[in-house]
C-alpha positions, -999 to +999 in steps of 0.1 A: +041-225-010+039-262-009+033-278+027+031-315+014+017-336-014+003-368-008-009-394-033-042-405-020-057-423-043-057-439-076-044-407-100-051-386-068-027-365-047-040-341-018-021-310-020-016-286+012-002-252+005+000-216+015-008-181-002+019-157+015+005-126+036+021-103+009+002-123-024-030-126-005-032-091+007-021-079-031-048-098-044-075-080-020-062-050-030-070-061-068-107-076-053-110-037-040-104-020-076-126-048-091-156-043-066-155-010-053-176+005-081-206-019-066-202-010-035-225+021-017-210+039+014-227+071+026-207+100+021-188+089-008-198+087-044-195+051-058-159+044-065-146+070-041-149+053-010-113+041+004-107+004+012-099+007+048-137+024+051-152-002+027-139-030+052-148-010+083-185-009+073-187-044+056-164-064+075-123-069+066-133-100+049-157-081+025-131-088-003-115-122+008-135-147-015-130-124-047-087-123-036-093-162-032-102-164-069-076-141-080-044-157-056-055-192-059-043-201-094-008-191-093-004-206-062-018-236-071+003-238-103+035-229-080+022-257-056+021-283-081+053-275-099+071-280-064+055-309-060+062-326-094+030-334-104+007-325-134-033-318-128-051-329-155-085-315-142-100-288-119-089-293-082-117-308-058-127-311-023-114-281-011-108-274+025-096-237+031-081-241+069-071-202+070-075-171+053-070-135+065-043-112+068-017-135+072-027-153+037-045-186+033-040-222+040-055-245+019-058-284+013-075-296-020-073-327-045-058-330-076-063-356-104-033-366-124-023-386-156-020-420-147+013-439-140+015-466-165+045-494-176+041-506-211+060-536-227+057-553-259+049-522-281+076-534-305+065-562-328+028-556-327+011-574-353-023-572-373-038-584-406-031-566-436-054-570-459-040-575-498-049-550-525-066-563-553-083-544-582-110-565-603-123-561-638-158-556-625-148-524-599-129-513-630-161-518-651-183-503-624-162-474-622-168-467-665-200-471-655-203-439-630-183-423-653-208-427-680-235-420-660-217-387-649-211-376-681-248-383-697-269-360-709-303-355-699-331-353-723-365-339-717-394-364-726-428-349-736-442-385-754-449-409-731-453-416-689-426-418-663-406-451-666-386-468-640-352-452-645-363-421-656-356-385-637-387-369-627-383-332-618-412-322-592-424-302-567-439-317-534-453-310-503-461-339-475-490-337-451-497-361-418-535-355-404-538-325-428-509-307-414-477-301-436-445-310-419-412-302-416-389-313-444-416-326-465-413-298-487-393-292-521-397-273-554-379-281-589-365-313-572-348-340-599-360-373-585-344-405-602-369-431-601-356-465-587-329-447-568-350-454-534-340-418-520-374-411-509-399-429-486-410-467-497-437-462-520-433-432-530-414-433-568-430-459-575-464-441-574-449-413-600-446-440-625-475-435-653-480-399-646-473-371-675-460-341-676-479-313-657-501-341-640-509-328-604-519-359-584-512-372-546-492-397-537-501-417-502-476-437-484-469-450-448-440-433-429-421-462-417-418-468-379-380-461-377-387-427-393-383-392-374-402-399-342-432-372-349-440-393-384-431-427-374-460-453-386-483-422-395-500-423-427-486-392-448-501-376-481-478-359-508-493-335-532-473-337-561-467-317-593-447-332-623-427-305-638-407-326-666-395-361-673-359-365-681-341-392-694-302-401-694-285-406-726-253-426-716-222-419-739-206-450-759-180-464-739-149-459-768-118-438-773-136-408-779-152-410-745-119-414-729-107-382-748-134-362-737-134-368-698-098-375-692-064-367-705-063-400-723-064-408-759-079-444-755-102-463-733-075-490-727-053-459-716-082-445-694-090-483-679-055-488-667-055-454-649-087-461-631-070-497-622-044-478-607-063-452-589-084-482-575-053-497-563-039-470-544-071-461-530-073-495-517-034-497-506-043-464-485-076-484-469-053-512-463-027-491-448-051-475-426-068-503-414-036-520-406-025-492-387-055-490-367-056-524-357-021-523-345-027-492-323-059-513-311-032-532-297-011-509-284-042-492-265-046-530-249-013-531-234-024-502-212-043-517-182-040-488-160-072-470-145-083-443-166-095-410-149-127-405-163-121-367-166-096-376-196-121-400-214-148-370-211-128-345-221-118-366-254-154-372-259-164-334-261-139-325-284-153-355-307-187-343-304-174-308-309-158-321-339-185-339-354-213-306-346-187-284-363-187-307-393-225-310-396-229-273-392-204-265-418-228-284-442-256-257-436-273-283-412-283-277-374-268-298-352-299-311-333-320-308-364-295-332-378-297-358-344-333-355-349-333-370-384-311-397-372-335-402-342-301-396-318-296-372-289-260-357-281-261-381-252-265-406-273-236-398-297-215-391-266-226-429-257-211-439-292-181-420-288-174-434-254-153-464-263-137-448-290-126-421-265-110-444-239-093-458-268-076-428-279-067-418-243-050-451-236-034-446-272-019-413-260-008-420-225+013-453-244+029-430-268+039-406-241+054-434-223+073-449-255+086-415-263+100-416-225+116-451-228+130-446-260+141-407-255+127-392-281+139-356-285+119-327-309+145-300-318+135-262-321+138-268-360+112-292-351+086-271-338+096-241-358+088-264-394+058-277-374+044-239-368+048-231-404+029-264-415+000-254-395+004-218-408+001-232-444-031-256-432-049-228-417-038-201-443-024-179-413+011-168-405+028-185-380+028-160-352-009-161-353-006-200-348+020-197-320-001-170-298-032-201-307-011-234-298+014-235-273+048-246-276+045-271-252+016-284-268+034-287-301+060-305-285+043-329-270+023-339-300+059-340-321+069-368-294+039-387-297+040-387-340+080-397-334+066-425-307+038-436-331+064-439-362+086-463-339+054-486-331+045-485-371+081-495-381+082-524-360+049-536-367+044-570-383+017-573-414+000-609-414-018-622-440-056-628-442-062-664-427-078-687-453-113-683-436-107-646-431-099-640-465-131-654-477-158-627-488-175-615-457-210-599-454-207-560-446-214-548-414-247-533-408-246-499-391-267-493-364-303-485-376-311-449-379-346-434-383-352-420-417-359-378-418-387-364-442-381-369-476-357-341-490-343-334-454-335-373-455-314-370-482-296-341-469-289-359-433-281-393-452-252-374-474-239-357-442-236-389-423-207-408-443-186-380-441-189-382-402-186-419-401-154-417-417-143-389-395-153-413-365-131-440-377-102-415-384-109-404-348-104-442-335-072-444-352 
């Protein structure tokens, strides 16, 4: 039963409540049944001693700690419900005033969502990049398609040249010892691709099929920590030399790789696809900028627990995506010279922005009187069932209706923001081509493992961008 709930700090309430004698004694009985098999009482087999005998022998408070754990959650939830507040983290600063056969009297503190006001969420403006596809971009895409459909021809009458594909066995050694990730067999390496350690590929040039030789390189300073700056020797066997034979760019090529009869039709389709891709990216970037501004409208102090929980979710999702590709998460971080804490630090600002955006959308839904119908909820469950390829009942057991309702409200509030957003054309100086932003320097991984880690990295960076949106 709630005695009082007083706001005693920013986003903090002190709640005073009691657990009735009836509820507490029922919890004591449950605690007895939970523990009786663990308690030795002379004259009784384990589990057969009556509760009263155990209490007489060990003290009437023998089951109080477990009883409090059993009775507290329900009593706490009811107290918050009576107070009309919603806790967002575990309660803290417990003060158990009284506990016994007459019940329990507890005072504790609880963190709540911040109370926010928001204005100006309609008419938010952001730059929207125009969509333009150049002839050069179409030509580059065609060239990629040529390379993807090239024939690989074995070469046995000459040595390796730049641009060839060398099939090699390799094993790397530092200080005479083989190192993890430095070994591979039947690996196709395109000479000039820059996918291995600097200086590695150049030393294959000039060798012939069947040659066995050493390659000497120095691991860069930004390499994996245990190898950074050290001299490495790779023992190489050149199994095969291959070269690419690119198909002619003509109507036959278009027929072979697509449903089109002419090269012009293929080019037109490529242009259309690139335009759609750029339009989608422009829309995403515009919406992301709009919601960045929405987050800036939230000036309230955000409880750290909300940011920490969102960061936890981001790191967990990143771990899942990396390990789904067969790369252990800790190993992946090691290849990039990062730790889980440094990843958390990277996500911190994004997490705070996401929390602020969610709070803003909840407030907008309230201000706009957004409603979610039973039909909306049912449709969402069906959509999730299709997405996860399970039946709707399974989804309902895993995801509460309250959570679905909350997400749908936020989605509708998000649409209100987007529908009222204003797209601005880039200023003249912004429209000029800008150098691409450099990603933070990452430590390189040994040979083949470096390629695997870097293949995973773009997917994670894209995922992080989606999270920020």
